[in-house]
C-alpha beads as a LAMMPS data file, in Angstrom:
LAMMPS data file: protein, C-alpha beads

374 atoms
373 bonds

1 atom types
1 bond types

-500.0 500.0 xlo xhi
-500.0 500.0 ylo yhi
-500.0 500.0 zlo zhi

Masses

1 110.0

Atoms # bond

1 1 1 0.000 0.000 0.000
2 1 1 1.175 3.535 -0.802
3 1 1 -0.152 6.216 1.550
4 1 1 -0.062 9.819 0.280
5 1 1 -0.392 11.794 3.510
6 1 1 -1.655 15.382 3.755
7 1 1 -0.354 17.254 6.794
8 1 1 -0.362 20.919 7.738
9 1 1 2.760 21.184 9.913
10 1 1 4.659 18.035 10.998
11 1 1 5.400 19.220 14.524
12 1 1 5.245 17.833 18.046
13 1 1 4.665 21.360 19.364
14 1 1 1.117 21.792 18.074
15 1 1 -0.723 18.978 19.859
16 1 1 -1.909 15.384 19.766
17 1 1 -3.295 15.568 16.228
18 1 1 0.146 15.870 14.647
19 1 1 1.773 13.361 17.004
20 1 1 -0.914 10.764 16.317
21 1 1 -0.457 11.094 12.562
22 1 1 3.294 10.690 12.896
23 1 1 2.869 7.506 14.938
24 1 1 0.403 6.075 12.400
25 1 1 2.710 6.815 9.459
26 1 1 5.802 5.442 11.169
27 1 1 3.935 2.331 12.263
28 1 1 2.592 1.638 8.768
29 1 1 6.056 2.230 7.305
30 1 1 7.516 -0.343 9.705
31 1 1 4.956 -2.814 8.370
32 1 1 6.268 -2.369 4.836
33 1 1 3.875 0.243 3.469
34 1 1 5.169 3.200 1.447
35 1 1 4.577 6.683 2.845
36 1 1 4.679 9.972 0.918
37 1 1 4.306 13.107 3.038
38 1 1 2.866 16.378 1.766
39 1 1 3.154 19.361 4.111
40 1 1 2.630 23.115 4.157
41 1 1 4.945 24.340 6.900
42 1 1 8.169 22.797 8.162
43 1 1 8.021 21.434 11.712
44 1 1 10.355 19.624 14.077
45 1 1 9.057 16.182 13.049
46 1 1 10.002 16.677 9.392
47 1 1 13.481 15.141 9.733
48 1 1 12.011 12.054 11.376
49 1 1 9.471 11.723 8.552
50 1 1 12.307 11.944 6.028
51 1 1 13.920 8.886 7.616
52 1 1 11.107 6.573 6.498
53 1 1 9.136 8.419 3.793
54 1 1 9.686 7.585 0.141
55 1 1 8.762 11.130 -0.857
56 1 1 8.477 14.387 1.114
57 1 1 6.891 17.298 -0.763
58 1 1 6.395 20.889 0.381
59 1 1 2.997 22.052 -0.897
60 1 1 2.321 25.751 -1.478
61 1 1 -1.353 25.554 -0.463
62 1 1 -4.188 23.067 -0.009
63 1 1 -6.689 25.697 -1.141
64 1 1 -7.400 26.869 -4.673
65 1 1 -7.624 30.625 -5.208
66 1 1 -8.791 31.004 -8.793
67 1 1 -8.444 34.791 -8.626
68 1 1 -4.651 34.432 -8.600
69 1 1 -3.101 32.843 -11.687
70 1 1 0.177 31.957 -9.962
71 1 1 -1.612 30.304 -7.041
72 1 1 -3.791 28.268 -9.407
73 1 1 -0.697 27.246 -11.361
74 1 1 1.112 26.204 -8.139
75 1 1 -1.935 24.253 -6.937
76 1 1 -1.939 21.974 -9.976
77 1 1 1.868 21.894 -10.233
78 1 1 1.993 20.525 -6.689
79 1 1 -0.428 17.772 -7.677
80 1 1 1.763 16.796 -10.623
81 1 1 4.824 16.542 -8.304
82 1 1 3.301 13.618 -6.441
83 1 1 4.070 10.125 -7.645
84 1 1 1.432 7.427 -7.594
85 1 1 2.534 3.956 -6.511
86 1 1 0.925 0.536 -6.328
87 1 1 -2.285 0.471 -4.270
88 1 1 -2.086 4.212 -3.582
89 1 1 -4.538 6.106 -1.407
90 1 1 -4.757 9.762 -0.359
91 1 1 -4.949 10.164 3.419
92 1 1 -5.792 13.555 4.944
93 1 1 -5.189 14.257 8.617
94 1 1 -7.694 17.156 8.681
95 1 1 -11.028 17.933 7.064
96 1 1 -9.621 21.386 6.230
97 1 1 -7.507 19.892 3.417
98 1 1 -10.174 17.761 1.761
99 1 1 -10.501 19.811 -1.410
100 1 1 -6.846 19.323 -2.318
101 1 1 -7.096 15.658 -1.283
102 1 1 -10.149 15.127 -3.465
103 1 1 -8.592 16.798 -6.533
104 1 1 -5.376 14.811 -6.001
105 1 1 -7.317 11.539 -5.686
106 1 1 -9.325 12.437 -8.788
107 1 1 -6.210 13.210 -10.863
108 1 1 -4.468 10.005 -9.766
109 1 1 -7.662 7.901 -9.919
110 1 1 -7.138 6.574 -6.378
111 1 1 -9.363 6.496 -3.252
112 1 1 -9.411 9.204 -0.598
113 1 1 -9.562 8.635 3.195
114 1 1 -9.930 11.437 5.757
115 1 1 -9.179 11.270 9.484
116 1 1 -11.713 13.381 11.404
117 1 1 -9.783 14.406 14.493
118 1 1 -12.019 17.397 15.232
119 1 1 -15.784 17.952 15.549
120 1 1 -17.473 19.402 12.442
121 1 1 -17.614 23.198 12.136
122 1 1 -20.918 25.054 12.272
123 1 1 -21.248 24.932 8.516
124 1 1 -19.429 23.865 5.352
125 1 1 -19.037 25.939 2.241
126 1 1 -17.407 25.313 -1.069
127 1 1 -14.852 23.930 -1.705
128 1 1 -14.937 21.874 1.531
129 1 1 -18.337 20.406 0.642
130 1 1 -16.957 19.165 -2.675
131 1 1 -13.914 17.640 -0.998
132 1 1 -15.887 15.915 1.756
133 1 1 -18.253 14.395 -0.788
134 1 1 -15.227 12.897 -2.506
135 1 1 -13.995 11.049 0.590
136 1 1 -14.362 7.275 0.303
137 1 1 -14.124 6.592 4.047
138 1 1 -13.768 8.628 7.225
139 1 1 -12.031 7.688 10.474
140 1 1 -12.919 9.387 13.767
141 1 1 -11.163 9.178 17.130
142 1 1 -14.253 8.722 19.325
143 1 1 -17.866 7.625 19.062
144 1 1 -18.980 11.097 20.138
145 1 1 -17.081 12.675 17.261
146 1 1 -18.684 10.178 14.890
147 1 1 -22.139 11.143 16.208
148 1 1 -21.304 14.819 15.729
149 1 1 -20.454 14.201 12.073
150 1 1 -23.551 12.052 11.553
151 1 1 -25.661 14.938 12.891
152 1 1 -23.973 17.112 10.256
153 1 1 -25.373 14.858 7.547
154 1 1 -22.716 12.192 7.020
155 1 1 -23.640 8.521 6.730
156 1 1 -22.749 6.287 9.684
157 1 1 -21.457 3.490 7.445
158 1 1 -18.863 5.846 5.958
159 1 1 -17.323 6.556 9.381
160 1 1 -15.128 4.145 11.355
161 1 1 -13.996 4.815 14.933
162 1 1 -10.384 4.190 15.941
163 1 1 -9.268 5.506 19.321
164 1 1 -5.946 7.295 19.591
165 1 1 -3.115 5.474 21.315
166 1 1 0.391 6.184 22.580
167 1 1 3.716 4.375 22.808
168 1 1 3.605 2.688 26.205
169 1 1 7.385 2.247 26.165
170 1 1 7.814 6.011 26.086
171 1 1 4.991 6.791 28.498
172 1 1 5.626 4.580 31.503
173 1 1 5.999 4.936 35.303
174 1 1 9.233 6.180 36.810
175 1 1 11.558 3.670 38.438
176 1 1 12.333 6.064 41.309
177 1 1 9.672 8.589 42.297
178 1 1 11.683 10.100 45.165
179 1 1 14.711 10.710 42.950
180 1 1 12.536 12.284 40.275
181 1 1 11.042 14.658 42.826
182 1 1 14.570 15.723 43.803
183 1 1 15.466 16.318 40.162
184 1 1 12.419 18.563 39.828
185 1 1 13.267 20.239 43.145
186 1 1 9.884 19.325 44.603
187 1 1 9.646 18.088 48.188
188 1 1 7.822 14.887 49.121
189 1 1 5.121 16.652 51.142
190 1 1 3.878 18.749 48.198
191 1 1 1.101 17.356 46.028
192 1 1 1.637 18.160 42.367
193 1 1 -1.191 18.881 39.939
194 1 1 -0.216 19.299 36.298
195 1 1 -1.681 20.334 32.978
196 1 1 -0.093 19.486 29.618
197 1 1 -1.404 21.005 26.404
198 1 1 -2.028 24.179 24.467
199 1 1 -2.605 27.415 26.355
200 1 1 -5.825 28.227 24.540
201 1 1 -9.163 29.514 25.845
202 1 1 -11.016 26.322 24.897
203 1 1 -8.786 24.287 27.230
204 1 1 -10.487 25.810 30.284
205 1 1 -7.372 26.733 32.247
206 1 1 -9.251 29.430 34.146
207 1 1 -11.360 26.661 35.696
208 1 1 -8.223 24.783 36.744
209 1 1 -6.577 27.824 38.336
210 1 1 -9.776 28.757 40.204
211 1 1 -10.176 25.157 41.429
212 1 1 -6.542 25.154 42.532
213 1 1 -7.113 28.371 44.502
214 1 1 -10.013 26.681 46.324
215 1 1 -7.686 23.808 47.237
216 1 1 -5.041 26.145 48.594
217 1 1 -7.603 28.033 50.663
218 1 1 -8.778 24.743 52.189
219 1 1 -5.235 24.117 53.478
220 1 1 -4.004 21.743 50.753
221 1 1 -0.210 21.874 50.257
222 1 1 -0.118 21.705 46.457
223 1 1 1.716 23.019 43.438
224 1 1 0.233 23.542 39.967
225 1 1 2.485 22.986 36.950
226 1 1 1.156 24.237 33.601
227 1 1 3.082 23.002 30.562
228 1 1 2.454 24.229 27.044
229 1 1 2.183 27.346 24.964
230 1 1 -0.429 29.009 22.740
231 1 1 -0.654 28.046 19.077
232 1 1 -0.491 31.749 18.265
233 1 1 2.499 33.885 19.116
234 1 1 0.349 36.372 21.028
235 1 1 1.005 36.228 24.815
236 1 1 -2.273 37.832 25.949
237 1 1 -4.026 34.645 27.072
238 1 1 -1.035 33.381 29.042
239 1 1 -0.702 36.821 30.630
240 1 1 -4.373 36.709 31.632
241 1 1 -3.850 33.316 33.305
242 1 1 -0.853 34.627 35.226
243 1 1 -2.904 37.635 36.302
244 1 1 -5.742 35.363 37.422
245 1 1 -3.330 33.364 39.601
246 1 1 -2.097 36.645 41.111
247 1 1 -5.631 37.929 41.721
248 1 1 -6.499 34.684 43.510
249 1 1 -3.325 34.860 45.611
250 1 1 -1.815 31.588 44.356
251 1 1 0.845 32.907 41.961
252 1 1 3.692 31.517 44.083
253 1 1 2.220 27.996 43.791
254 1 1 1.547 28.106 40.030
255 1 1 4.390 27.584 37.546
256 1 1 4.075 28.155 33.800
257 1 1 6.692 25.863 32.290
258 1 1 6.282 26.670 28.599
259 1 1 6.781 23.828 26.158
260 1 1 8.103 20.701 27.910
261 1 1 9.901 18.203 25.674
262 1 1 10.089 15.444 28.294
263 1 1 6.382 15.172 29.104
264 1 1 6.686 11.630 30.573
265 1 1 8.872 13.079 33.334
266 1 1 6.220 15.709 34.119
267 1 1 3.474 13.093 34.274
268 1 1 5.643 10.878 36.495
269 1 1 6.475 13.640 38.980
270 1 1 2.807 14.619 39.330
271 1 1 0.171 13.210 41.675
272 1 1 -2.637 13.915 39.218
273 1 1 -3.079 15.616 35.844
274 1 1 -6.089 17.666 34.757
275 1 1 -7.591 18.336 31.320
276 1 1 -10.211 21.054 32.016
277 1 1 -11.501 21.531 28.455
278 1 1 -14.649 23.550 27.857
279 1 1 -15.002 22.566 24.186
280 1 1 -16.091 19.097 22.950
281 1 1 -12.629 17.523 23.092
282 1 1 -12.753 14.681 20.530
283 1 1 -10.407 12.466 22.550
284 1 1 -7.867 13.897 25.012
285 1 1 -4.515 12.268 24.298
286 1 1 -2.849 13.682 27.418
287 1 1 -5.240 11.599 29.539
288 1 1 -3.842 8.308 28.301
289 1 1 -0.276 9.641 28.315
290 1 1 -0.633 10.459 32.003
291 1 1 -2.344 7.201 32.938
292 1 1 0.271 5.149 31.060
293 1 1 2.815 6.829 33.345
294 1 1 0.788 5.671 36.354
295 1 1 -0.622 9.113 37.148
296 1 1 -4.430 9.428 37.484
297 1 1 -6.070 11.884 35.087
298 1 1 -9.058 14.127 35.751
299 1 1 -10.958 15.672 32.852
300 1 1 -14.117 17.498 31.843
301 1 1 -17.208 15.442 31.130
302 1 1 -17.391 16.603 27.523
303 1 1 -16.859 15.354 23.962
304 1 1 -15.116 12.004 23.681
305 1 1 -13.428 12.195 27.093
306 1 1 -15.997 9.972 28.897
307 1 1 -15.088 7.206 26.424
308 1 1 -11.572 7.208 27.910
309 1 1 -12.372 7.559 31.607
310 1 1 -14.612 4.528 31.934
311 1 1 -15.247 2.092 34.805
312 1 1 -13.698 3.219 38.072
313 1 1 -11.989 6.114 36.254
314 1 1 -15.328 7.858 35.742
315 1 1 -14.629 9.261 39.210
316 1 1 -12.151 11.602 37.505
317 1 1 -14.836 13.324 35.417
318 1 1 -16.155 16.776 36.379
319 1 1 -18.524 19.331 34.884
320 1 1 -16.791 21.624 32.379
321 1 1 -16.245 25.153 33.656
322 1 1 -17.224 24.216 37.221
323 1 1 -14.241 24.982 39.459
324 1 1 -15.949 23.771 42.627
325 1 1 -16.756 20.391 41.071
326 1 1 -13.155 20.138 39.867
327 1 1 -11.805 21.108 43.296
328 1 1 -13.967 18.451 44.973
329 1 1 -12.877 15.846 42.399
330 1 1 -9.200 16.670 43.009
331 1 1 -9.739 16.348 46.764
332 1 1 -11.215 12.869 46.324
333 1 1 -8.324 11.510 44.274
334 1 1 -5.139 13.467 44.992
335 1 1 -4.242 11.457 48.130
336 1 1 -4.259 8.153 46.228
337 1 1 -0.615 7.360 47.044
338 1 1 -1.593 6.844 50.716
339 1 1 -5.198 5.651 50.309
340 1 1 -4.940 3.473 47.191
341 1 1 -1.250 2.870 46.320
342 1 1 -2.075 0.417 43.523
343 1 1 -4.090 2.961 41.552
344 1 1 -1.059 3.741 39.381
345 1 1 -0.917 0.117 38.199
346 1 1 -4.619 0.108 37.339
347 1 1 -4.254 3.379 35.409
348 1 1 -1.535 1.889 33.237
349 1 1 -3.397 -1.395 32.789
350 1 1 -6.446 0.548 31.589
351 1 1 -4.399 2.267 28.866
352 1 1 -2.602 -0.900 27.785
353 1 1 -5.926 -2.718 27.498
354 1 1 -7.887 -0.056 25.622
355 1 1 -5.437 2.248 23.864
356 1 1 -2.613 0.064 22.599
357 1 1 -0.649 1.620 19.742
358 1 1 -0.320 -1.587 17.721
359 1 1 -4.076 -2.116 17.898
360 1 1 -4.625 1.433 16.642
361 1 1 -2.290 0.904 13.676
362 1 1 -3.909 -2.488 12.991
363 1 1 -7.343 -0.897 12.782
364 1 1 -6.263 1.962 10.523
365 1 1 -4.332 -0.426 8.291
366 1 1 -7.372 -2.689 7.864
367 1 1 -9.681 0.228 7.037
368 1 1 -7.371 1.689 4.410
369 1 1 -6.451 -1.688 2.889
370 1 1 -10.143 -2.505 2.517
371 1 1 -10.708 0.776 0.667
372 1 1 -7.706 0.194 -1.595
373 1 1 -8.928 -3.285 -2.576
374 1 1 -12.491 -2.224 -3.400

Bonds

1 1 1 2
2 1 2 3
3 1 3 4
4 1 4 5
5 1 5 6
6 1 6 7
7 1 7 8
8 1 8 9
9 1 9 10
10 1 10 11
11 1 11 12
12 1 12 13
13 1 13 14
14 1 14 15
15 1 15 16
16 1 16 17
17 1 17 18
18 1 18 19
19 1 19 20
20 1 20 21
21 1 21 22
22 1 22 23
23 1 23 24
24 1 24 25
25 1 25 26
26 1 26 27
27 1 27 28
28 1 28 29
29 1 29 30
30 1 30 31
31 1 31 32
32 1 32 33
33 1 33 34
34 1 34 35
35 1 35 36
36 1 36 37
37 1 37 38
38 1 38 39
39 1 39 40
40 1 40 41
41 1 41 42
42 1 42 43
43 1 43 44
44 1 44 45
45 1 45 46
46 1 46 47
47 1 47 48
48 1 48 49
49 1 49 50
50 1 50 51
51 1 51 52
52 1 52 53
53 1 53 54
54 1 54 55
55 1 55 56
56 1 56 57
57 1 57 58
58 1 58 59
59 1 59 60
60 1 60 61
61 1 61 62
62 1 62 63
63 1 63 64
64 1 64 65
65 1 65 66
66 1 66 67
67 1 67 68
68 1 68 69
69 1 69 70
70 1 70 71
71 1 71 72
72 1 72 73
73 1 73 74
74 1 74 75
75 1 75 76
76 1 76 77
77 1 77 78
78 1 78 79
79 1 79 80
80 1 80 81
81 1 81 82
82 1 82 83
83 1 83 84
84 1 84 85
85 1 85 86
86 1 86 87
87 1 87 88
88 1 88 89
89 1 89 90
90 1 90 91
91 1 91 92
92 1 92 93
93 1 93 94
94 1 94 95
95 1 95 96
96 1 96 97
97 1 97 98
98 1 98 99
99 1 99 100
100 1 100 101
101 1 101 102
102 1 102 103
103 1 103 104
104 1 104 105
105 1 105 106
106 1 106 107
107 1 107 108
108 1 108 109
109 1 109 110
110 1 110 111
111 1 111 112
112 1 112 113
113 1 113 114
114 1 114 115
115 1 115 116
116 1 116 117
117 1 117 118
118 1 118 119
119 1 119 120
120 1 120 121
121 1 121 122
122 1 122 123
123 1 123 124
124 1 124 125
125 1 125 126
126 1 126 127
127 1 127 128
128 1 128 129
129 1 129 130
130 1 130 131
131 1 131 132
132 1 132 133
133 1 133 134
134 1 134 135
135 1 135 136
136 1 136 137
137 1 137 138
138 1 138 139
139 1 139 140
140 1 140 141
141 1 141 142
142 1 142 143
143 1 143 144
144 1 144 145
145 1 145 146
146 1 146 147
147 1 147 148
148 1 148 149
149 1 149 150
150 1 150 151
151 1 151 152
152 1 152 153
153 1 153 154
154 1 154 155
155 1 155 156
156 1 156 157
157 1 157 158
158 1 158 159
159 1 159 160
160 1 160 161
161 1 161 162
162 1 162 163
163 1 163 164
164 1 164 165
165 1 165 166
166 1 166 167
167 1 167 168
168 1 168 169
169 1 169 170
170 1 170 171
171 1 171 172
172 1 172 173
173 1 173 174
174 1 174 175
175 1 175 176
176 1 176 177
177 1 177 178
178 1 178 179
179 1 179 180
180 1 180 181
181 1 181 182
182 1 182 183
183 1 183 184
184 1 184 185
185 1 185 186
186 1 186 187
187 1 187 188
188 1 188 189
189 1 189 190
190 1 190 191
191 1 191 192
192 1 192 193
193 1 193 194
194 1 194 195
195 1 195 196
196 1 196 197
197 1 197 198
198 1 198 199
199 1 199 200
200 1 200 201
201 1 201 202
202 1 202 203
203 1 203 204
204 1 204 205
205 1 205 206
206 1 206 207
207 1 207 208
208 1 208 209
209 1 209 210
210 1 210 211
211 1 211 212
212 1 212 213
213 1 213 214
214 1 214 215
215 1 215 216
216 1 216 217
217 1 217 218
218 1 218 219
219 1 219 220
220 1 220 221
221 1 221 222
222 1 222 223
223 1 223 224
224 1 224 225
225 1 225 226
226 1 226 227
227 1 227 228
228 1 228 229
229 1 229 230
230 1 230 231
231 1 231 232
232 1 232 233
233 1 233 234
234 1 234 235
235 1 235 236
236 1 236 237
237 1 237 238
238 1 238 239
239 1 239 240
240 1 240 241
241 1 241 242
242 1 242 243
243 1 243 244
244 1 244 245
245 1 245 246
246 1 246 247
247 1 247 248
248 1 248 249
249 1 249 250
250 1 250 251
251 1 251 252
252 1 252 253
253 1 253 254
254 1 254 255
255 1 255 256
256 1 256 257
257 1 257 258
258 1 258 259
259 1 259 260
260 1 260 261
261 1 261 262
262 1 262 263
263 1 263 264
264 1 264 265
265 1 265 266
266 1 266 267
267 1 267 268
268 1 268 269
269 1 269 270
270 1 270 271
271 1 271 272
272 1 272 273
273 1 273 274
274 1 274 275
275 1 275 276
276 1 276 277
277 1 277 278
278 1 278 279
279 1 279 280
280 1 280 281
281 1 281 282
282 1 282 283
283 1 283 284
284 1 284 285
285 1 285 286
286 1 286 287
287 1 287 288
288 1 288 289
289 1 289 290
290 1 290 291
291 1 291 292
292 1 292 293
293 1 293 294
294 1 294 295
295 1 295 296
296 1 296 297
297 1 297 298
298 1 298 299
299 1 299 300
300 1 300 301
301 1 301 302
302 1 302 303
303 1 303 304
304 1 304 305
305 1 305 306
306 1 306 307
307 1 307 308
308 1 308 309
309 1 309 310
310 1 310 311
311 1 311 312
312 1 312 313
313 1 313 314
314 1 314 315
315 1 315 316
316 1 316 317
317 1 317 318
318 1 318 319
319 1 319 320
320 1 320 321
321 1 321 322
322 1 322 323
323 1 323 324
324 1 324 325
325 1 325 326
326 1 326 327
327 1 327 328
328 1 328 329
329 1 329 330
330 1 330 331
331 1 331 332
332 1 332 333
333 1 333 334
334 1 334 335
335 1 335 336
336 1 336 337
337 1 337 338
338 1 338 339
339 1 339 340
340 1 340 341
341 1 341 342
342 1 342 343
343 1 343 344
344 1 344 345
345 1 345 346
346 1 346 347
347 1 347 348
348 1 348 349
349 1 349 350
350 1 350 351
351 1 351 352
352 1 352 353
353 1 353 354
354 1 354 355
355 1 355 356
356 1 356 357
357 1 357 358
358 1 358 359
359 1 359 360
360 1 360 361
361 1 361 362
362 1 362 363
363 1 363 364
364 1 364 365
365 1 365 366
366 1 366 367
367 1 367 368
368 1 368 369
369 1 369 370
370 1 370 371
371 1 371 372
372 1 372 373
373 1 373 374
């Protein structure tokens, strides 16, 4: 099989969407499939893609602006650059790029598959409608996201669900928790709450900081570590979060770490992690990253998140935007090291059982191979 992959920016700095695509492509390459990567903007994963891709092509744009002759010329020139191989298929990582994917698939006379990693927008206009109608099969990352797309008018039989997964050899518990705490310069008596992800409004970080302030006021000896940065270069939102921490009197206990490369270490040093999203998060990759490291995860009861925190882990769900509910949920779980010291093992077992990376690649491989053979 030859997979022609459409990506915006191959980067580990943007979020789980780009990381998940990279893991899928690398996994399929290791199984003997040919990968060609098309991208718009260079990112820090590009060199790693080049190690296993047969072709890496920088595309000028995935959109067609017919009012500009040069842009129209570049659009079709980019399509001609791409080589078709045996059993080729176009594979888009975003619905935003479906028009280019559809035209490419049409020119090469090959099928088109699109991974729906986000909920549908409020409405579709041309040329997205044209591109989406040309998709042979969709893949979503949660049942809730599938339902959202069905409500937007897409047929259920054209949408398969494959949960995201992570490399459990990278995300695993620390061998020495006490030593790790020393390396982070955090004393044993402090309980660490962490957040890993983008610093964007939809992530609900105001709720987390307000809930943390309630904990501090109740006498809890805790520290909040916030890792990540905004997708935009504008610092206003981060500044507003820092100001909120100051206004609530907890600025000395809240640390903004910026982008953290070694996220497993942050998960391992933490007592719990929190994903306080206020938008319908399609999956929530950081939840399974944390749990694979043996650290319980708390998250908003929204989008596809309840499909991850199932069984006993439903106790980690809280109402989005409700800082008091989040504070109470933290209080119930944060002392797990004393009350339930085997919880870390159950967290990891839950991820290994339900979100195994090889199973994810198996499922995606079967879906695409079926489309190629039809």
